[in-house]
N, C-alpha and C positions, 0 to 999 in steps of 0.2 A: 448462566450467561449474564454478562454485565454490559453496560454501556461502554463505548470506546474510552471514556474518561477514566474510570476507576483503575482498570488493569493497565491501561496505557500510561497513566500517571506513575504507577509502580515501575513500569518499563523505563520511563524517562529517568527515574532515580537511578536505576541500575546502569543505564547507558551514559549518564552524564560524564563528560570528560573522556570517554573511551572511543569516540567515533573518529574514523580517519577523515582527513580533509578531502572534499570533492569526490567522495564515493558516489556512484551513480547507478542508474538502472536502465533497462530497456523496456519499452512499452510497445505492444502490438495491439492495434485496433482493427478488428475485423467487422466490416459492415454486413448488413443483412444480405446484400448481393454477393458476398464472398470476397470483395476487395479488401486488401489488408494494407495498412499503413504502419510503418515501424518508426519509432522515435528512440534514438540512442542518446545517451548522456542526460537522461531525465533525472532531475533532482528529486530525491525522496525525502521529504521533510516530515518529521513526526513531532507532535507536541502532545500535551496531556489530553487534548480533546479532538484531535484530528490527524489525518494523513493528507499531505498535499504532494501531488506529482506535477512538476513544472518542466516544460520543455527546455532544452538546452539554450534556446534563444530567449527564454523568459516570456514568450508571447502567450502561451496557453497553460492553464493550471486546472487540474482535476482535483477538486476538494472533496474529501470523504469525511463528513462531519459526524456521522452516526454509524455505529456498528455494535453488534453484540459480541462480546469477547469472553474467552475463557482460557485459563492456563491448562495446557496439556503437556505433562512432563516438563521439560525445559523450554517448551515453545508456547507462544501465545497464538491462539486461533481466533480470528475475528470474522464475522459475517456482516459485511457492510450493507446498509439498507437506505442510505441517503447519500447522493452525490450531486455535485454542481460543477459544471465546466465554465471557466471564466477565461475570456479572451477579448482583448481590445475594449476593456471596461464593460463587457456585456456578460451577464450571468445566465446560464441555461441550466435549469433543474433537470436531472436525469433520473427517470423512474427505473429503479433496479428490480429485476426479477429475483436474482440470487447472486451470491458471490462468496468467496472464501479468501481470506488473507492469512498467511502464516508469517510470524515474526520470531526471530531467534535472538533474544536478548543475552544469551550466554556467550562465553568466550571460546566455546568449542563448537565444531560442526555438529549438527543434530539431524537425525533422520525424521522425516515427516511421517507420522503414523499412517499406516495403510498404503504406503507408497514406497517406491524404491528411491525416491528423491531425497537429497540431503540439502540442508540449509546452512550456509556458512555463518560464522559469527556475525551478528548484527544484520543478517540477511532478511530480505522481505520477498515474498512471492504472493501473487494475487491473481485471481480470475474472477471477473464479474460480468453479468449479462444484463443488458437493459431491456425494457419493455419494447423498445424500437427494434430490437434484434441485433444490437451491437454487442460484441464481446471484447472486453479489455483484459489483456494479460500483462503482468508486471513481473520482472525478476531483477533483483539488485540488492544494494546495501543501503541502509539508512544513512542519509547524508547530514541532516541537521536535526538536532533534538533540542527543543525548547523546554523551559521549565514552567 
């Protein structure tokens, strides 16, 4: 396992110049009480050291700055362990219990190991749980890749 930076930096090199414009994702946030909020059109931004999920109106951003990552076949599997939610210039640290993100840097659809799910080229899927009992799920395509 490696920090987000090392393998993600390699992913950035592979993806540079190949991303479609305005590709987006959908985020579901389930609170401890069972209520669910869905955000469509979420911008999924990757750079060598982080992943940022920003609402379509640009108000809220979930910043994932640390994750242990490893290459599995053609996919990159990351286990995030640090997240911060930023809205209206206020940052809130989120204590994570667990999580898994899969990234597909290849140009072909790939099967996620141990699952019947497939991940499209440049696709991202993630589930993570916070200590507060909130579950965040993401499905989409990487939108911005920085160098």
